[in-house]
C-alpha positions as CSV (number, residue, x, y, z in Angstrom):
1,M,153.0,-179.9,-35.0
2,M,146.5,-171.8,-40.6
3,K,143.9,-170.5,-42.8
4,M,143.2,-169.7,-46.1
5,L,145.9,-167.8,-47.8
6,R,145.7,-169.0,-51.2
7,I,149.0,-170.9,-52.3
8,L,149.7,-172.1,-55.8
9,P,149.6,-176.1,-56.0
10,V,152.5,-178.2,-56.5
11,L,151.8,-180.5,-59.4
12,F,153.4,-183.9,-59.9
13,I,153.7,-186.1,-62.8
14,A,151.9,-189.2,-62.1
15,V,152.5,-192.8,-62.4
16,A,150.2,-194.9,-64.3
17,A,147.5,-195.7,-61.5
18,Q,147.1,-199.7,-60.7
19,A,144.7,-201.4,-58.2
20,G,147.2,-201.9,-55.3
21,V,146.8,-203.2,-51.9
22,P,145.5,-200.8,-49.0
23,T,148.4,-199.8,-46.3
24,T,147.2,-199.6,-42.7
25,I,148.7,-196.1,-41.5
26,G,148.9,-195.7,-37.8
27,I,148.5,-192.1,-36.6
28,I,150.4,-192.0,-33.4
29,D,149.0,-188.5,-32.1
30,S,146.3,-186.7,-30.4
31,G,143.2,-188.5,-32.0
32,V,141.6,-189.0,-35.2
33,D,138.0,-187.7,-36.2
34,Y,136.8,-191.2,-37.9
35,K,133.4,-189.1,-38.9
36,H,135.2,-186.6,-40.9
37,T,133.9,-186.9,-44.6
38,Q,137.5,-187.0,-46.2
39,L,138.3,-189.9,-43.6
40,T,135.3,-192.0,-42.8
41,N,135.8,-194.2,-45.9
42,Q,139.5,-194.7,-45.0
43,M,139.3,-195.5,-41.4
44,W,140.7,-198.7,-40.5
45,T,138.1,-201.1,-38.8
46,N,138.8,-204.1,-36.5
47,S,136.5,-206.9,-38.2
48,G,137.0,-209.0,-35.1
49,E,135.3,-206.3,-32.7
50,V,131.5,-205.5,-32.3
51,L,131.0,-201.9,-31.9
52,N,129.9,-200.6,-28.3
53,D,129.4,-203.9,-26.7
54,T,131.9,-203.3,-24.3
55,L,133.6,-206.9,-25.1
56,D,137.0,-207.7,-26.2
57,N,135.6,-209.9,-28.9
58,D,138.9,-210.7,-30.8
59,G,140.9,-211.4,-27.5
60,N,143.5,-209.0,-28.2
61,G,143.2,-207.0,-24.7
62,F,141.5,-204.0,-26.1
63,A,137.8,-204.1,-25.7
64,D,136.0,-202.0,-28.6
65,D,139.0,-201.1,-30.3
66,V,137.1,-200.7,-33.8
67,Y,139.0,-197.7,-35.3
68,G,142.2,-197.9,-33.0
69,W,143.0,-197.4,-29.2
70,N,143.2,-194.3,-26.8
71,F,146.4,-195.2,-24.9
72,A,146.3,-191.7,-23.4
73,E,143.3,-192.5,-21.5
74,K,143.0,-196.2,-22.0
75,N,139.9,-196.6,-23.9
76,N,138.5,-196.9,-27.3
77,Q,137.5,-193.3,-27.7
78,V,140.2,-192.4,-30.5
79,I,138.7,-188.6,-30.4
80,D,136.5,-187.1,-27.8
81,Y,133.6,-185.4,-29.5
82,K,132.7,-183.2,-26.5
83,Y,135.2,-180.4,-27.8
84,L,133.3,-180.0,-31.0
85,G,132.0,-176.6,-31.3
86,T,133.6,-175.3,-28.0
87,F,136.1,-173.1,-29.7
88,S,136.1,-169.5,-30.5
89,R,137.4,-168.2,-33.9
90,D,140.5,-166.8,-32.4
91,P,142.6,-170.1,-33.0
92,Y,141.7,-170.0,-36.4
93,T,142.6,-166.4,-36.6
94,Y,145.9,-167.4,-35.0
95,F,147.0,-170.1,-37.6
96,E,145.8,-167.5,-40.4
97,Y,148.1,-164.8,-39.1
98,Q,150.8,-167.3,-38.3
99,L,151.0,-168.2,-42.2
100,K,150.9,-164.5,-43.2
101,S,153.8,-164.3,-41.3
102,F,155.8,-167.0,-42.6
103,E,154.6,-165.6,-46.0
104,G,155.8,-162.0,-45.2
105,T,152.2,-160.7,-45.7
106,I,151.3,-159.9,-42.3
107,S,150.1,-156.3,-41.2
108,Q,151.3,-154.7,-38.3
109,A,147.8,-154.5,-36.8
110,E,147.7,-158.5,-37.3
111,K,151.3,-158.5,-35.4
112,D,149.9,-156.4,-32.6
113,W,146.7,-158.8,-32.5
114,V,149.1,-161.8,-32.2
115,N,151.3,-160.5,-29.5
116,Q,148.3,-159.3,-27.4
117,K,146.8,-162.9,-27.5
118,R,150.0,-164.5,-26.6
119,Q,149.8,-162.5,-23.4
120,D,146.3,-163.8,-22.7
121,Q,146.5,-166.9,-20.5
122,N,142.9,-167.7,-21.4
123,F,143.7,-167.6,-25.1
124,M,146.8,-169.7,-24.6
125,A,145.2,-172.4,-22.8
126,E,142.4,-172.4,-25.7
127,M,145.1,-172.8,-28.1
128,S,146.8,-175.6,-26.3
129,K,143.4,-177.6,-26.2
130,F,142.5,-176.5,-29.9
131,G,145.9,-177.5,-31.1
132,N,145.8,-181.0,-29.6
133,F,142.1,-181.6,-30.5
134,V,142.8,-180.8,-34.4
135,H,146.4,-182.1,-34.5
136,G,145.7,-185.8,-35.1
137,T,143.2,-185.6,-37.6
138,H,144.9,-182.9,-39.7
139,V,148.1,-185.3,-39.8
140,A,145.6,-188.1,-40.6
141,G,144.0,-186.0,-43.5
142,I,147.6,-185.4,-45.1
143,S,148.7,-189.2,-44.6
144,A,145.7,-190.5,-46.4
145,K,145.2,-188.1,-49.2
146,G,145.0,-189.6,-52.7
147,N,145.8,-193.2,-51.6
148,M,144.0,-196.3,-50.6
149,S,145.3,-196.4,-47.0
150,K,143.4,-197.2,-43.9
151,I,143.9,-195.1,-41.0
152,M,144.1,-196.4,-37.3
153,G,144.0,-194.0,-34.7
154,L,146.6,-194.4,-31.9
155,K,145.9,-191.5,-29.2
156,I,149.0,-190.8,-27.1
157,I,148.5,-187.2,-26.3
158,P,145.5,-186.1,-24.2
159,T,143.4,-183.1,-25.4
160,E,143.8,-181.2,-22.4
161,A,147.6,-181.6,-21.9
162,G,150.4,-180.0,-23.8
163,G,152.1,-183.2,-25.3
164,L,155.1,-185.0,-23.8
165,A,156.4,-181.9,-22.3
166,A,153.6,-181.6,-20.0
167,L,153.4,-185.1,-19.2
168,L,156.9,-184.7,-18.0
169,E,156.0,-181.9,-16.0
170,E,153.4,-183.8,-14.1
171,Q,155.5,-186.8,-13.6
172,M,158.1,-184.2,-11.9
173,E,155.7,-182.9,-9.6
174,F,154.5,-186.3,-8.5
175,A,158.1,-187.6,-8.0
176,T,159.1,-184.5,-6.0
177,Q,155.9,-184.5,-3.7
178,G,156.8,-184.3,0.0
179,M,160.5,-184.3,-1.1
180,T,162.7,-182.5,1.6
181,P,164.8,-179.9,-0.3
182,M,168.5,-180.8,-0.1
183,A,171.5,-178.6,0.2
184,A,174.4,-178.9,-2.6
185,T,176.1,-182.1,-2.2
186,P,178.3,-184.5,-4.3
187,F,175.3,-186.6,-4.4
188,Q,172.8,-183.8,-5.9
189,D,173.8,-184.6,-9.6
190,I,172.8,-188.2,-8.9
191,L,169.7,-187.5,-7.4
192,I,168.8,-185.2,-10.2
193,K,169.5,-187.8,-12.9
194,Q,167.5,-190.5,-10.9
195,F,164.6,-188.4,-11.4
196,L,165.3,-187.3,-15.0
197,G,165.8,-191.1,-15.5
198,F,162.6,-192.1,-14.0
199,I,160.6,-189.3,-16.2
200,A,162.4,-190.6,-19.6
201,D,161.8,-194.4,-18.4
202,Q,157.9,-193.9,-18.0
203,N,157.7,-191.9,-21.2
204,T,159.3,-194.3,-23.3
205,K,157.6,-197.4,-21.8
206,N,154.3,-195.9,-22.5
207,L,155.0,-195.9,-26.0
208,I,156.0,-199.7,-26.0
209,P,152.2,-201.0,-26.0
210,V,151.4,-198.5,-28.9
211,A,154.3,-200.3,-31.1
212,E,153.1,-203.9,-29.7
213,Y,149.5,-202.9,-30.6
214,Q,150.0,-201.7,-34.1
215,T,152.4,-204.7,-34.8
216,T,149.4,-207.1,-33.9
217,M,146.9,-205.3,-35.7
218,G,149.0,-205.1,-39.2
219,V,150.4,-201.5,-39.4
220,R,152.8,-201.0,-42.2
221,V,153.7,-197.3,-41.5
222,A,153.2,-195.2,-38.7
223,N,153.3,-191.4,-38.5
224,G,154.8,-189.8,-35.2
225,S,154.3,-186.0,-35.3
226,F,155.0,-185.7,-31.8
227,G,158.2,-185.6,-29.6
228,S,160.5,-184.2,-26.8
229,S,163.3,-181.5,-27.6
230,V,166.1,-179.8,-25.4
231,P,164.4,-176.3,-25.8
232,A,160.8,-177.9,-24.9
233,L,162.3,-179.5,-21.5
234,R,164.3,-176.7,-20.4
235,E,161.4,-175.1,-18.2
236,V,160.7,-178.6,-17.0
237,V,164.2,-179.2,-16.1
238,K,164.4,-175.6,-14.5
239,N,161.6,-176.4,-12.2
240,L,162.9,-179.7,-11.0
241,L,166.3,-178.3,-10.5
242,T,164.7,-175.4,-8.6
243,G,162.7,-177.8,-6.5
244,I,165.4,-180.0,-5.5
245,M,168.2,-177.4,-5.0
246,K,165.8,-174.6,-3.5
247,K,168.3,-171.9,-4.5
248,N,168.2,-169.2,-7.1
249,P,167.0,-170.4,-10.5
250,P,169.6,-172.6,-12.3
251,T,171.7,-171.2,-15.1
252,D,170.7,-171.6,-18.7
253,A,173.8,-173.9,-19.1
254,E,172.6,-176.3,-16.3
255,C,169.3,-176.3,-17.5
256,E,170.2,-177.2,-21.0
257,A,172.7,-179.8,-20.1
258,Y,170.2,-181.7,-17.9
259,A,167.5,-181.4,-20.8
260,K,169.9,-182.7,-23.3
261,Y,170.8,-185.5,-20.8
262,T,166.8,-186.5,-20.6
263,V,166.5,-186.3,-24.5
264,E,169.6,-188.7,-24.9
265,L,168.3,-190.9,-22.3
266,M,165.0,-191.1,-23.9
267,L,166.6,-192.0,-27.2
268,Q,168.5,-194.7,-25.5
269,K,165.6,-196.2,-23.9
270,G,163.3,-195.6,-26.7
271,K,165.1,-197.9,-29.1
272,A,162.7,-200.4,-27.7
273,F,159.9,-198.4,-28.9
274,A,160.8,-199.0,-32.8
275,Q,162.2,-202.4,-31.9
276,K,158.7,-203.7,-30.7
277,G,157.3,-202.6,-34.0
278,P,159.5,-204.9,-36.3
279,D,157.0,-205.0,-39.1
280,T,156.1,-201.2,-38.9
281,F,158.1,-198.2,-40.6
282,F,158.0,-195.1,-38.5
283,V,158.1,-191.5,-39.9
284,F,158.9,-188.8,-37.2
285,A,158.7,-185.3,-37.5
286,A,162.3,-183.6,-36.8
287,G,160.6,-180.7,-34.6
288,N,159.7,-177.1,-34.6
289,D,162.5,-175.4,-32.6
290,G,164.6,-174.1,-35.4
291,E,167.7,-175.8,-34.0
292,D,170.2,-178.5,-35.2
293,N,169.2,-181.9,-34.1
294,D,172.7,-183.0,-34.3
295,V,173.6,-180.7,-31.5
296,L,170.4,-180.5,-29.5
297,P,169.0,-184.1,-29.9
298,V,165.0,-184.9,-30.2
299,F,163.1,-188.0,-29.2
300,P,161.8,-189.9,-31.2
301,A,163.1,-188.2,-34.3
302,G,166.6,-189.0,-33.3
303,L,166.0,-192.8,-33.2
304,R,168.5,-194.3,-35.9
305,E,166.9,-197.6,-36.4
306,T,166.3,-199.4,-39.5
307,N,162.6,-198.9,-39.6
308,T,162.7,-195.3,-38.9
309,I,163.0,-191.9,-40.8
310,S,163.0,-188.1,-39.8
311,V,161.5,-185.4,-41.8
312,A,162.2,-181.5,-41.6
313,A,160.1,-179.0,-43.1
314,T,160.5,-176.8,-46.3
315,H,158.7,-173.7,-47.4
316,G,157.2,-174.8,-50.5
317,L,160.0,-176.0,-52.9
318,D,162.5,-173.0,-52.0
319,K,163.8,-173.0,-48.7
320,L,163.8,-174.8,-45.3
321,A,160.9,-173.6,-43.1
322,V,162.2,-170.9,-40.6
323,F,160.8,-173.1,-37.6
324,S,162.1,-176.6,-38.7
325,N,164.8,-178.5,-37.0
326,Y,167.5,-180.1,-39.3
327,G,170.5,-182.1,-38.9
328,K,173.3,-183.2,-41.4
329,A,173.8,-186.3,-39.4
330,T,170.2,-187.1,-37.9
331,V,167.6,-185.9,-40.1
332,D,166.9,-187.8,-43.2
333,V,164.9,-185.9,-45.7
334,A,162.7,-182.7,-46.3
335,A,158.8,-182.3,-47.2
336,P,156.7,-179.5,-47.7
337,G,155.5,-178.1,-44.1
338,V,154.0,-174.7,-44.5
339,G,150.4,-173.6,-44.8
340,I,149.1,-177.3,-45.4
341,L,145.5,-177.7,-45.8
342,S,144.0,-180.7,-44.4
343,A,141.0,-182.1,-42.2
344,I,140.3,-181.0,-38.6
345,P,137.5,-182.4,-36.6
346,G,133.8,-181.5,-37.4
347,N,134.3,-181.8,-41.2
348,E,136.4,-178.7,-41.2
349,F,139.7,-177.9,-42.9
350,L,142.7,-175.8,-41.9
351,R,146.1,-174.6,-43.1
352,V,148.7,-175.4,-40.6
353,S,152.4,-175.4,-40.6
354,G,155.1,-177.6,-39.0
355,T,157.2,-180.6,-39.2
356,S,154.1,-182.4,-38.0
357,Q,152.8,-181.7,-41.4
358,A,155.9,-182.7,-43.4
359,A,156.2,-186.0,-41.7
360,P,152.8,-187.0,-42.8
361,F,153.6,-185.9,-46.4
362,V,156.4,-188.8,-46.5
363,T,154.0,-191.3,-44.9
364,N,151.6,-190.8,-47.3
365,V,154.2,-191.4,-50.1
366,I,155.5,-194.4,-48.4
367,A,151.8,-196.0,-48.0
368,K,151.6,-195.3,-52.0
369,M,154.9,-197.3,-52.2
370,L,153.6,-200.1,-50.4
371,E,150.3,-200.0,-52.3
372,E,152.5,-200.6,-55.2
373,N,155.0,-203.0,-53.9
374,P,153.8,-204.5,-50.7
375,N,156.8,-206.8,-50.3
376,M,159.2,-203.8,-50.0
377,N,161.5,-204.2,-46.8
378,H,162.5,-201.3,-44.5
379,Q,165.8,-201.0,-45.8
380,E,164.3,-200.6,-49.6
381,I,162.1,-198.0,-48.1
382,R,164.4,-196.0,-46.8
383,S,166.6,-196.2,-49.7
384,V,163.9,-195.3,-52.3
385,I,162.7,-192.4,-50.2
386,M,166.2,-191.1,-49.8
387,E,167.6,-191.7,-53.0
388,T,164.8,-190.4,-55.1
389,V,164.7,-186.9,-53.5
390,D,164.8,-183.6,-55.5
391,K,168.4,-182.5,-54.5
392,K,168.5,-178.7,-53.3
393,D,171.9,-177.0,-52.5
394,W,170.3,-175.3,-49.4
395,L,169.4,-179.0,-48.0
396,V,172.8,-180.5,-48.4
397,E,174.1,-179.4,-44.9
398,K,170.6,-179.7,-43.5
399,V,169.4,-183.2,-44.2
400,I,171.3,-186.4,-45.0
401,S,169.7,-186.8,-48.5
402,G,170.1,-183.2,-49.4
403,G,166.7,-183.1,-50.8
404,I,162.8,-183.1,-50.9
405,V,160.9,-186.2,-51.0
406,N,159.5,-186.5,-54.7
407,P,156.5,-188.4,-54.5
408,S,155.9,-189.6,-58.0
409,R,159.6,-190.6,-58.2
410,A,159.6,-192.7,-55.2
411,V,156.4,-194.5,-56.0
412,Y,157.7,-195.1,-59.6
413,A,161.1,-196.6,-58.1
414,A,158.9,-199.0,-55.7
415,S,156.6,-200.2,-58.7
416,L,159.9,-200.8,-60.8
417,M,161.5,-202.9,-58.1
418,K,158.9,-205.6,-58.6
419,T,160.9,-206.5,-61.6
420,K,164.4,-204.7,-61.4
421,T,167.0,-204.3,-58.8
422,R,166.7,-201.4,-56.3
423,V,169.6,-199.8,-57.8
424,D,168.1,-200.0,-61.5
425,A,164.9,-199.1,-60.2
426,I,165.8,-195.9,-58.4
427,S,168.1,-194.9,-61.4
428,T,165.4,-195.3,-64.0
429,A,162.8,-193.4,-61.6
430,I,165.4,-190.5,-61.5
431,K,165.7,-190.3,-65.2
432,S,162.1,-190.8,-65.9
433,I,160.5,-188.3,-63.5
434,P,161.7,-184.9,-63.4
435,D,162.0,-182.6,-60.2
436,M,158.8,-181.1,-58.8
437,V,157.8,-177.7,-59.9
438,V,155.3,-175.0,-58.9
439,V,152.9,-174.1,-61.6
440,K,150.4,-171.2,-61.7
441,S,147.5,-173.4,-63.3
442,A,145.5,-175.4,-60.7
443,Q,143.9,-177.5,-63.6
444,I,144.6,-181.0,-63.4
445,A,145.0,-183.3,-66.6
446,G,144.9,-186.7,-66.8
447,G,148.4,-187.7,-66.3
448,V,148.7,-185.6,-63.2
449,F,148.3,-186.2,-59.7
450,L,148.7,-183.9,-56.3
451,P,149.9,-186.1,-53.3
452,M,149.1,-183.3,-51.0
453,P,151.5,-180.9,-49.8
454,Q,151.4,-177.1,-49.9
455,L,149.2,-176.9,-52.0
456,I,146.1,-178.8,-52.2
457,V,142.6,-177.7,-52.4
458,Y,140.5,-180.4,-51.2
């Protein structure tokens, strides 16, 4: 997966607005605040359920799944409101200073504050909870901005866990409980890989019900701003190796090799995740390690299925974000991901940076495309998104398309495809819609719209 530095809005030339078909967007994340003023009128609701009667009225196996389902805790609570009002102002300040750091405006006193807080275990624990609590709602706000979409909450990350890496850690501890340490043997590598295989298998299997559910409930596009990367798993693997070997800490090379093995295994096993959602187009965040995904793979961003796309983050329209992963062969497109203002629980808004914010930018555009042309298939969606980008020299070696997603151009091409071939529609859209530009005026004229990125004042 930051507050309130004033950033000039990015204006986009609009396609003539027409009544369309609302698109259901699945937010596979840490929960969605369905009471938020920005989202409440765009929440998907299950008409087959009666709220709070504890019955599975529609017979789909999920009782009271009115706004989606909490797969992490196996209930219908797509957000846990008990956390509202429990956080200090420190996480807000941290995000503000982080954005200042990206913008090059942070003072030495602010740097010192950040460094001090990073050494504070209580603060880091609060940041973990705060980040998980707000993340899904922030992503939902970006996905829903300015379109007719219906947002479905699909919670897979518990608020008090650190995402998939933490889940891997928990499973590793469980798997090694009561195990007798073994000396180095020819079978040690086999044993280690068995544990890592178990971990990869469990985590990918846990996503299958999500894909099946959203397919049953009619999700056309799903946003996945989550993942497991090699850097994120190094420490988990280190603990596992140390626990099995009972020797000095394993080398960095060993940790990286086994972490890479784990992610590659997750990508292999995780193909079923995308395949079990044949009617859904998945948008995945590329990751925030600043690494090359061609070298150090990321799950699920590295899934190369016909119904998936991966997204890197840019800093405005000028450069790749310093934290963003990239990959000339494995990351498809880029989108703005620094200082994105969006909803967080409790009717608040916050600026946050990450590929977690770039991915829903693309999800939002795809939802608009499907509103214009509901009959688009996965190949057509991918082609339009990839081939209508604003080409950037500095992205040629970083993402497959070599550019930043252009919302107006993509939506226009989708609309044209109702009467033109895909090739002709894309060609016409490229000729008709210019590249995006940053302008100084925030005045919005009648023919201009703001899809959502860096950027928007709500």
